Every structure is written in C-alpha cells, then in structure tokens.
TIROBA-911528 format. One record per residue: x, y, z of N, C-alpha, C in turn; residue number from 0; residue in three letters. Coordinates in Angstrom, 1 decimal, decimal comma, m for minus. Layout:
     n_u     n_v     n_w    ca_u    ca_v    ca_w     c_u     c_v     c_w   nr  rest
       X       Y       Z       X       Y       Z       X       Y       Z  NUM   Ala
...
% end
This chain:
     n_u     n_v     n_w    ca_u    ca_v    ca_w     c_u     c_v     c_w   nr  rest
     0,7    m1,3    m0,3    m0,6     0,1     0,1     0,7     1,2     0,1    0   Met
     0,8     2,3    m1,2     1,6     3,5    m0,9     0,3     4,9    m0,4    1   His
     0,7     5,3    m0,1    m0,1     6,6     0,4     1,0     7,8     0,2    2   Ser
     0,0     8,8     0,0     0,9    10,1    m0,2     1,1    11,0     1,2    3   Glu
     1,8    11,2     1,5     2,6    12,2     2,4     2,7    13,6     2,0    4   Val
     2,4    14,9     2,8     2,0    15,9     2,3     3,3    16,6     2,4    5   Ser
     3,9    17,5     1,9     5,0    18,5     2,1     5,1    18,7     3,6    6   Ala
     3,8    19,3     4,0     4,1    19,8     5,3     4,4    18,8     6,3    7   Glu
     3,9    17,4     5,8     4,0    16,5     7,3     6,0    16,4     7,0    8   Ala
     6,3    16,1     5,8     7,8    15,7     5,1     8,4    17,2     6,2    9   Lys
     8,1    18,1     5,8     8,7    19,1     6,4     9,0    19,3     8,3   10   Gln
     7,7    18,5     8,5     7,8    18,6    10,1     8,7    17,4    10,8   11   Ile
     8,8    16,6     9,6     9,7    15,1    10,0    10,7    15,6     9,9   12   Val
    11,0    16,2     8,7    12,8    17,1     8,9    12,7    17,6    10,3   13   Thr
    12,0    18,6    10,6    12,5    19,5    11,5    12,7    19,0    13,0   14   Gly
    11,8    17,8    13,3    12,1    17,2    14,4    13,4    16,3    14,1   15   Ile
    13,5    16,1    13,3    15,0    14,9    12,9    16,5    16,2    12,8   16   Leu
    16,1    17,2    12,7    17,1    18,0    12,6    17,0    18,3    14,3   17   Ser
    16,3    18,8    15,1    16,7    18,8    16,7    17,2    17,6    17,4   18   Ile
    17,1    16,4    17,0    17,7    15,3    17,3    18,7    14,9    16,7   19   Leu
    19,2    16,1    16,0    20,3    15,8    15,4    20,4    14,8    14,5   20   Glu
    19,6    14,5    13,9    19,3    13,1    12,8    19,3    14,0    11,2   21   Gln
    19,7    12,6    10,3    19,3    13,2     9,3    18,1    12,4     8,7   22   Ser
    17,4    12,9     7,7    16,5    12,2     7,0    16,7    10,9     6,6   23   Pro
    15,8     9,8     6,4    16,0     8,7     5,8    15,5     8,8     4,7   24   Gly
    15,7     7,9     3,7    15,5     7,8     2,2    14,0     8,1     2,1   25   Arg
    13,5     7,2     2,8    11,6     7,3     2,7    10,9     7,9     4,0   26   Thr
    10,2     8,1     4,1     9,4     8,6     5,6     9,0     7,9     6,4   27   Ile
     8,9     6,5     5,9     9,3     5,2     6,7    10,2     5,3     7,9   28   Glu
    11,6     5,4     7,0    12,7     5,4     7,2    12,9     6,5     8,5   29   Glu
    12,4     7,8     8,1    12,4     9,0     8,7    11,9     8,9    10,0   30   Ser
    10,4     8,4     9,9     9,7     7,8    11,2    10,4     7,1    12,2   31   Leu
    11,0     6,0    11,7    11,8     5,3    12,9    13,0     5,9    13,3   32   Val
    13,4     6,8    12,6    14,9     7,5    13,1    14,1     8,8    14,2   33   Lys
    12,8     9,5    13,9    12,4    10,2    15,0    12,2     9,2    16,1   34   Val
    11,7     8,0    15,9    11,0     7,4    17,3    12,2     6,5    18,0   35   Glu
    13,5     6,3    17,5    14,7     5,6    18,1    15,2     6,9    18,8   36   Glu
    15,4     8,0    18,2    16,0     9,9    18,9    15,2     9,8    20,0   37   Gly
    13,9     9,8    20,2    13,2     9,8    21,0    13,2     9,1    22,3   38   Ile
    13,2     7,7    22,1    13,6     7,3    23,0    14,9     7,1    23,8   39   Ser
    16,0     7,7    22,7    17,5     7,6    23,4    17,2     9,0    24,3   40   Leu
    16,6    10,0    23,9    16,3    11,2    24,6    15,7    10,8    26,4   41   Leu
    15,0     9,9    25,9    14,2     9,5    27,2    15,0     8,5    28,4   42   Leu
    16,2     7,9    27,5    16,6     6,9    28,2    17,9     7,8    28,9   43   Arg
    18,3     9,1    28,6    19,2    10,3    29,0    18,7    10,2    29,9   44   Arg
    17,3    10,8    30,3    16,8    11,8    31,5    16,0    11,0    32,5   45   His
% end
C-alpha cells in the first residue's frame, strides 16, 4: 500500500529530525523510525 505524504508532514518530520541531530531517511518510514529511535534515546538519557 502506498499513500501520499504531504509536503508539510515531510517538513515537520525533517524538523524533528534536525532537533534530534539526525538526517532524514530515504523514505518517510525510515525517517519516522529515526524519530522514534531519537526520542527513545532522549528518554533514556533523562
């Protein structure tokens, strides 16, 4: 199944990754996994 992701949603994910000091993935799915991993890492640190 393939669904369209709005440009605004992509910008939001890219912005979150920037805050987490991560680069975007090749796909939105990869980027979302990086967001999840980055947030998990932050939570473990605090």
